[in-house]
Residue, then its C-alpha position, 0 to 999 in steps of 0.5 A: m129265206l122266208p122274208n117274214k120269218p127271219v132266223q137269228e143265230l145264237d152264237d153265244e150258244l155255240d159250244f164245242s168240246l171233245a166231251k160234249g161235241i158240237t152244239v148249234a142254236f138258232v131261233y126261227s119264228e120265235h122258237q128256239v132250235i138247239l142241235n147237239l152232235a156228240t163227238f164219240s157216240s154219234r148221237e144227234q139230239i135236237w130240242v125245240d123250245d127246251e123240249k127234246v124232240v130227237d135223240e138218235k144214234v146216227f152212223a151215216l154221213r147224212s141225216e134228216h129230221v122232221l121237226n114241228v116248230g110252232d105250227e110249221q114243219m121244219n126239215l133239218s139236214i145234217s151232212m158231213e161234206r168234207f170228212m171232219t172239216k165241214i159239217m153242214i146244218r140246213a133247215f128248210v120250211a115249206g121247201h125254202l132254206v131258212y138256216e144254213t151253217d158250217a158247224l165246224s167252221r163256226a166252232n173253229k172261230k170259237s175253240l176248235s183247233w187243228k189238234a182237235v180236228v186230228g183227234l176227232a178224226a183219229v177217234g172216229a177212225a178207231v170207233g168206225y174200225a171197232t164197230a165194223s170189226w164187231l159187226v163182221 
């Protein structure tokens, strides 16, 4: 972590619901970064200081986004490391890790139950099967 620019997690901003997905927020160098991972549409949305900078559908298990945060470039990595049980979000600035969290673990502390995880897995499997069937 860069010692002169601490990262503040905004736990109050953490939210999870089947309808809205997972939302994670943190502050880096006085700039707020908010990330939303949609539950059903595979959409990733990222805001920096209330300006939407990323709005993409991502069907991969790993994605990377380059953001301008103030006068610095931040690489934001999102990866599903264990299917439906561990989604890691990592932010790097100048090659240094400045933020890391397991979004599902944090959501579990708030409101995500094992029933929700099983439901998400079932819906994800159904959407994946439907998408694969449509593409073939």
